[in-house]
Every structure is written in C-alpha cells, then in structure tokens.
C-alpha positions in Angstrom: 72.2 122.6 37.0 68.3 123.3 35.5 66.5 120.6 37.4 62.9 121.6 36.3 62.6 118.6 33.8 63.3 115.8 36.7 60.9 114.6 39.4 61.2 115.2 42.8 62.6 112.4 43.7 65.6 112.6 41.7 66.0 116.0 42.4 66.9 114.2 46.2 69.2 111.8 44.7 71.0 115.0 43.1 71.2 116.4 46.4 72.4 113.8 47.6 75.4 113.5 45.6 76.3 117.4 45.9 76.3 117.2 49.3 78.3 114.3 49.8 81.2 115.1 47.0 83.4 116.0 49.6 82.9 112.1 50.8 83.1 110.5 47.3 86.1 112.6 46.4 87.8 111.4 50.0 86.6 107.7 49.2 88.3 107.6 45.6 91.6 109.3 47.1 91.8 106.2 50.0 91.3 103.9 46.8 93.9 105.6 45.2 95.8 105.9 48.3 96.2 101.9 48.4 99.1 100.1 46.1 97.3 97.3 44.4 99.2 96.6 41.7 99.2 93.5 39.7 101.8 92.3 38.7 102.5 91.2 41.5 99.0 90.9 42.1 98.9 90.9 46.0 95.4 93.1 46.2 94.5 92.1 49.7 94.7 95.3 51.6 92.5 97.0 48.9 89.8 94.3 49.4 89.7 94.4 53.0 89.6 98.3 52.8 86.8 98.4 50.3 85.1 95.3 52.7 85.9 97.6 55.8 84.4 100.8 53.8 81.2 99.4 52.6 80.3 98.0 56.2 81.0 101.5 57.2 78.0 102.3 54.9 75.9 99.8 56.5 75.6 98.0 53.0 74.3 94.4 53.7 75.9 91.2 53.7 79.2 92.4 52.9 81.6 89.3 52.0 85.6 89.2 50.7 85.4 85.5 49.4 88.8 84.7 49.7 90.1 82.7 46.0 91.8 79.0 46.3 95.4 79.4 46.5 96.0 77.4 43.1 93.8 79.7 41.3 95.4 82.9 42.1 98.8 81.3 41.4 97.3 80.2 38.1 96.2 83.8 37.4 100.3 85.1 38.1 98.7 86.2 41.1 99.7 86.4 45.0 96.3 86.9 46.9 92.8 87.6 46.0 89.5 87.9 47.8 86.4 89.5 45.8 84.3 91.7 47.8 80.0 91.6 47.3 77.6 93.2 48.8 74.2 94.5 48.6 71.6 96.9 48.7 67.8 95.8 49.1 65.1 97.8 48.0 61.1 96.9 49.2 60.9 93.0 49.4 64.1 92.4 47.8 61.6 91.0 44.8 62.4 92.6 41.5 65.8 93.2 39.1 69.0 92.4 40.8 71.3 95.1 39.2 75.5 94.2 39.7 77.8 97.1 39.5 80.9 95.3 38.7 84.3 97.5 39.1 88.3 96.5 39.6 90.4 97.6 42.3 93.5 96.0 40.7 95.8 98.2 38.6 99.1 98.1 36.1 102.1 99.2 37.8 102.7 103.0 37.7 105.7 102.8 35.4 108.1 106.3 35.0 107.0 110.1 34.1 104.9 110.5 36.6 104.6 114.4 37.8 102.2 113.8 40.6 102.5 111.0 43.4 100.9 107.5 41.7 99.5 107.0 44.9 98.9 110.7 46.1 95.3 111.2 45.0 96.5 115.1 44.7 93.6 117.7 43.2 95.3 120.2 40.6 93.0 122.1 38.4 89.9 119.7 38.6 91.6 116.4 38.4 92.1 114.1 40.4 95.5 112.3 39.9 96.6 108.5 41.0 96.8 105.1 39.4 93.7 103.7 39.0 92.2 107.1 39.6 90.5 106.4 35.6 90.7 102.6 35.9 88.8 102.0 37.8 88.7 102.8 41.3 86.8 105.9 40.2 83.9 103.6 39.4 84.3 101.9 42.8 83.5 105.3 44.5 81.3 106.3 42.0 79.1 103.2 42.1 79.0 103.0 46.0 78.0 106.6 46.5 74.8 106.1 43.5 74.1 103.0 46.1 73.9 105.4 49.1 71.7 108.1 47.1 69.5 105.8 46.6 68.4 104.7 50.0 66.5 107.8 50.6 63.9 105.4 49.1 64.8 102.1 50.0 61.1 101.0 50.7 59.6 102.6 47.5 61.8 100.9 44.9 61.8 97.1 44.2 64.6 94.6 43.7 68.3 94.8 44.7 71.7 96.4 43.8 75.2 93.9 44.5 78.6 95.0 44.3 81.0 93.1 42.7 84.5 94.9 43.4 87.1 92.6 41.9 90.8 92.4 41.6 91.9 90.6 38.5 91.4 92.2 35.5 94.9 93.4 34.8 95.2 89.5 34.2 92.2 88.1 32.5 88.8 87.8 35.0 88.8 84.6 35.9 89.0 84.9 39.5 87.3 87.7 39.3 83.8 88.1 37.8 83.9 84.5 36.3 85.0 83.3 39.5 82.0 85.1 41.5 79.7 83.9 38.7 80.5 80.3 38.6 79.9 80.3 42.7 76.5 81.9 42.4 77.4 84.7 44.8 75.5 87.3 42.7 72.5 86.4 40.7 72.6 89.6 38.4 69.5 90.1 36.2 71.4 93.1 34.5 74.8 94.7 34.8 76.8 97.7 34.8 80.5 98.3 34.1 83.2 100.9 34.3 83.4 102.6 31.0 83.6 106.4 29.9 81.3 109.0 30.7 80.8 110.2 27.6 79.8 107.5 25.6 78.2 103.4 26.5 80.1 101.1 25.5 77.4 98.6 24.6 79.4 95.6 22.9 84.1 95.5 22.8 86.5 93.2 20.9 87.6 89.7 22.5 91.3 88.6 22.1 93.1 85.3 21.3 96.6 85.4 22.8 98.6 82.2 21.2 101.9 81.0 21.2 103.7 79.3 18.6 107.0 77.4 19.1 109.1 75.7 16.3 111.5 73.0 17.7 114.3 71.8 15.3 117.5 70.7 15.8 120.9 72.3 16.7 123.9 72.1 14.7 127.8 73.6 14.6 127.1 76.6 12.3 130.6 75.2 10.4 128.1 72.2 9.6 124.7 73.7 9.3 123.7 70.7 7.1 123.6 68.8 10.4 120.9 70.9 12.0 117.3 72.0 11.5 116.8 75.9 11.4 114.0 76.8 13.4 114.3 80.6 13.0 114.9 79.8 9.5 111.3 78.1 9.6 109.7 80.6 11.8 110.3 82.9 8.9 108.2 81.1 6.7 105.7 81.3 9.5 105.8 84.8 10.0 105.5 85.2 6.3 102.3 83.4 6.3 100.7 85.2 9.4 101.2 88.5 7.9 99.6 87.3 4.1 97.1 86.6 6.9 96.8 89.6 8.4 96.4 91.8 5.6 93.2 89.8 4.7 91.5 91.4 7.8 91.1 94.6 6.3 88.1 93.0 4.2 86.3 92.0 7.5 84.2 94.6 8.5 81.9 94.7 12.1 78.6 96.4 12.2 79.0 97.3 15.5 79.7 101.5 15.3 82.8 102.0 16.9 84.5 98.8 16.3 86.5 98.7 12.5 88.1 95.3 11.5 89.8 92.6 13.3 93.6 93.1 13.5 96.3 90.7 14.2 100.0 91.8 16.0 103.4 89.5 16.7 104.3 90.9 19.5 107.2 88.6 20.9 109.9 86.4 19.7 112.6 84.6 20.9 115.1 81.6 19.6 118.7 80.7 19.0 121.3 79.1 21.3 124.8 81.1 20.2 125.7 83.2 17.0 127.8 79.9 16.4 124.8 77.5 17.2 122.1 76.2 14.2 118.7 77.3 16.2 117.0 74.4 17.3 113.9 76.5 19.2 112.2 79.6 18.3 109.0 81.3 20.2 106.6 83.9 18.7 103.5 85.1 20.7 100.6 86.9 18.6 97.5 88.8 19.5 94.3 88.6 17.4 91.7 90.7 18.0 88.1 89.3 17.2 85.7 91.8 16.1 81.7 90.7 17.7 80.8 88.8 14.8 83.4 86.5 14.7 84.1 83.2 16.6 87.4 82.6 18.4 87.7 79.1 17.9 87.3 79.0 14.6 89.7 81.5 14.1 91.9 79.3 16.2 91.5 76.9 14.0 92.5 79.3 11.0 95.6 80.0 12.8 96.8 76.4 13.7 96.4 75.5 10.2 98.1 78.7 9.1 101.2 77.7 11.0 100.7 74.3 9.9 101.1 74.8 6.1 103.9 77.1 6.7 106.1 74.5 8.5 105.3 71.8 6.3 108.0 72.0 4.0 110.7 72.1 6.7 111.8 68.8 7.4 112.8 67.9 11.0 111.0 71.1 12.0 107.8 70.4 14.5 105.2 73.2 15.6 103.6 73.2 18.5 100.7 75.8 19.3 99.6 77.3 22.6 96.5 79.0 23.6 97.3 81.8 26.1 94.5 83.7 26.1 90.8 83.6 24.8 88.6 86.4 25.8 85.4 86.3 23.7 83.9 89.5 22.6 80.5 90.8 23.8 77.1 92.4 22.9 76.1 94.5 21.5 73.3 94.7 24.1 69.9 96.1 22.0 70.2 100.2 22.2 66.3 99.9 23.4 67.4 97.7 26.1 66.2 99.4 29.5 69.3 99.1 30.8 70.5 101.3 28.2 67.6 103.0 28.1 67.6 104.2 31.7 71.6 105.4 31.2 71.1 107.7 28.2 68.0 109.2 28.8 69.3 110.6 32.1 72.6 111.5 30.8 70.8 114.0 28.8 69.3 115.7 31.7 72.5 115.7 34.1 74.7 116.6 30.7 71.8 119.2 29.7 72.9 118.7 26.1 70.6 117.9 23.1 72.1 115.2 21.5 72.0 112.0 22.8 74.5 110.0 23.9 76.9 108.3 22.1 76.1 104.1 21.9 78.9 101.9 20.6 81.4 99.6 20.4 84.9 99.4 21.6 88.5 97.8 20.6 89.3 96.9 24.0 88.2 94.0 26.2 87.4 93.8 29.8 85.9 91.6 32.2 82.3 92.6 30.6 82.1 89.7 28.4 82.6 87.4 31.6 78.8 88.9 32.6 77.8 88.7 28.7 79.1 85.1 28.6 77.0 84.0 31.6 73.6 85.5 29.9 73.8 89.0 31.9 73.0 92.3 29.7 76.0 94.6 30.4 77.1 98.3 29.5 80.5 99.9 30.4 79.7 103.4 31.3 81.4 105.2 34.6 83.7 107.9 35.9 86.2 108.8 32.7 87.0 110.6 29.7 85.9 110.5 26.2 89.1 108.4 25.8 92.2 106.7 28.0 94.2 108.8 26.2 92.7 111.6 27.8 93.0 110.5 31.1 96.6 108.7 30.7 94.9 105.7 31.4 97.8 102.8 32.0 100.5 105.6 31.5 102.1 108.5 33.5 99.5 110.9 35.8 96.4 108.9 35.1 93.7 111.2 36.2 90.2 111.5 36.3 88.0 115.3 36.2 86.4 115.4 39.4 83.2 117.1 37.5 83.1 113.6 35.2 83.2 111.6 38.7 79.9 113.4 40.3 78.3 113.6 36.7 79.0 110.2 36.5 77.9 109.1 39.9 74.0 111.1 39.1 73.9 109.5 35.9 74.1 105.6 37.7 72.1 106.9 40.8 69.2 108.0 38.4 69.6 105.2 36.4 69.3 103.2 39.0 66.0 104.7 40.5 64.5 104.6 37.1 65.4 100.5 36.8 64.0 99.8 40.3 60.8 101.7 40.1 
C-alpha cells in the first residue's frame, strides 16, 4: 500500500496492524472455536473468554455484566453476560466512541465443507460460524483500539467496548440493557457492517401473531361450529391486498426500496373431521425509515378486524411479537461518517468514494439510535452477506478484508479522538 499521503502517526497505526496480523487472526480463530449458538442461547463461555482476553490486552475496567435471569428467560435464552471495557486517551475528556459487536450466532445447520468451529483458513478465507457475522468485528475493533494506544497521551477521549450476545433474539438484554443502565455513555458508535460500504440507515421490523378463535363441531354437522380457518382465509386475502399497496411507498434512503410483508407461519385445526376452532398466523412487516411502527401496527389491526367482522362467532386476537424500529439516516456529512469514508479511500487505494447507503436488514444498531447515539455500520465483511455465506454453510471472512477494515477503523478513531 502506498502510504505517501498518510501522515506518519497513521502509518504507525497501519504498521502495528500489519505487524500483529497473526495475533489478530488468532484471536478471531479463538472466538470462532467457542460455540455461541443462539438458540439455545448459552453464551457465557465466549463472554468469559472475551473478558479474559481484553484484560490480557490491558484494557481498562473490563467487566462482565450478568443479565438478570428473568430477563434472559424472557428473551428465550439461557445465560447472558455483556462484556464492557475501556481505553482512555489523554485525561479522558473528549468523545466516548463505542465499538459494539455481538458474539452470538445462529446454529451452523447442514452443508458445511469446513468445520464450523474450526477457524480454518483456505485460499485466504477464514471459515466458521460467526466469522463474518460478527466475531470478526470483535477481533477487528479490539486490534484497532490496541493500535491506537501508541498515542494514548496525544489523543483525547475514550473508546468503550460493548460486546453483547443476544443480537439473534433482538438485542433487548444486550445493547439496550447496557444503555439503560448507563454502563456505557457513547457520543457515537460503530457497529458491524461491510468493508465495501457504510450503512447509515436500516429498516425496522414488526412481527404480529394473529389468532382467530371460533367453535369446533363435527364435520357431519358443520353448521353448529364457527370455522376459524375459513375466517382466516378472509384475513389473509385482506392482508395480501394491503401488501399490494406497499409498492407505492418508496423510501428516500439510498439502498432501501419499499416496505414489504410476509406471512411466514400458519397453523390451525384439530383433525380432518372437525370444524377448526382456531387458526394462527404470524406475519413479518418490514418498515422503511420513513414509517412509524406503531401506526403500521394500528393499520394491520384494523385490517384484521374488518376482515373478521362478517364471521359471526369468530374472535380475533392480535399480539405483537416484535417491534424493531428502523434507524437513520446518520448524516453523510457527520464527523463519524466522514472519518470512516476518508480513511477508507486511503486504505483501499481507490478513486471512488465509499458507498454510503441504507440496508433492508435490521440490527442492534437501532437501539443506539433510539438512545440518541449517532451510529453507523462498518466492519470486516464482504460486499453482501450472500458473498460471505452469512447465516449459511461455509460462512467465512476474507483475511484481506479483516485487515483492511481494522486499519480503516483505527485511522477513523485516530481522527475522531484527535
């Protein structure tokens, strides 16, 4: 890499990361080797390992905050401890920048050609569950902060780590729990993303369960019952008509298109010869940043209620399962976005600017945005999750991307703390 345009201190940061390449890779391999599947959601072992390693790296005030058992169970998990640590620069007066990533992963599933817990490196790619989402970012952020300690007296402010373990179940006992209890006080935050784009906004998600209750009867005398499945066909018809209207709503955020809706689950009935007394569906409604989740939920509830009206004896019950708000966009001209994008251009040695866009996914980043914290998604990753097999067999991260993202983060932190 040509470092002629990069000042001497930033060159030292780059050199540190290159000199500690094997340690960075080794740390990621350690994380991949520790199962942290969620479900079932027992992530204590990896949390303890990360806490131990942060102490060995001599970060400050490293604490494992164990989440209350009742909250963990409500989240559908077994045991959760969030890892927090700090690195102070100067006298600590200045911005606190939180580097946050999650260590829980979806179960490996079938179809792997590599050991999902092996961390094997083949053709420049490190394989394993969580290698791309997002154990690589835990390693990358850690070594970016280690590189910065060369200038601990020169820079001003604080880096805080918030490594959490419930992203796959919503983030309620991870980032939200830490922010509400003020264990971190971020002025801005960086969350896992991709090496080839910066995400400054993302969609939200509303999950609803619709349960229709009728009355069972013998199939020989169906007139004595109230058919919940028949009523549900009317509800589904109304929902799909509503879905057809969503194509007329267009987000103004680049990278985000229109809202969408999917009915993902359906169940009902007792037996073939019985009028079904219950039918249940679950639906997923994706929210663009311009939408209000509460208002969308009200629209869907009205849609269900109107559809059921014509069916005497059938009652509708609608329950919210999840409301994950959208966030952003974080302004492209903000210091956080500019620090990452300007240094990205130097490290990647390209003439074009770092693409800044929204994502149709939803993440824990929304919880920082809800707390008023400017946040962006950038980290060790490919151009798309599909390219890295995220949540699929043979998930991997390119070693080159891991190194590049670590350098970009280190240089961006240097600018933000200068």
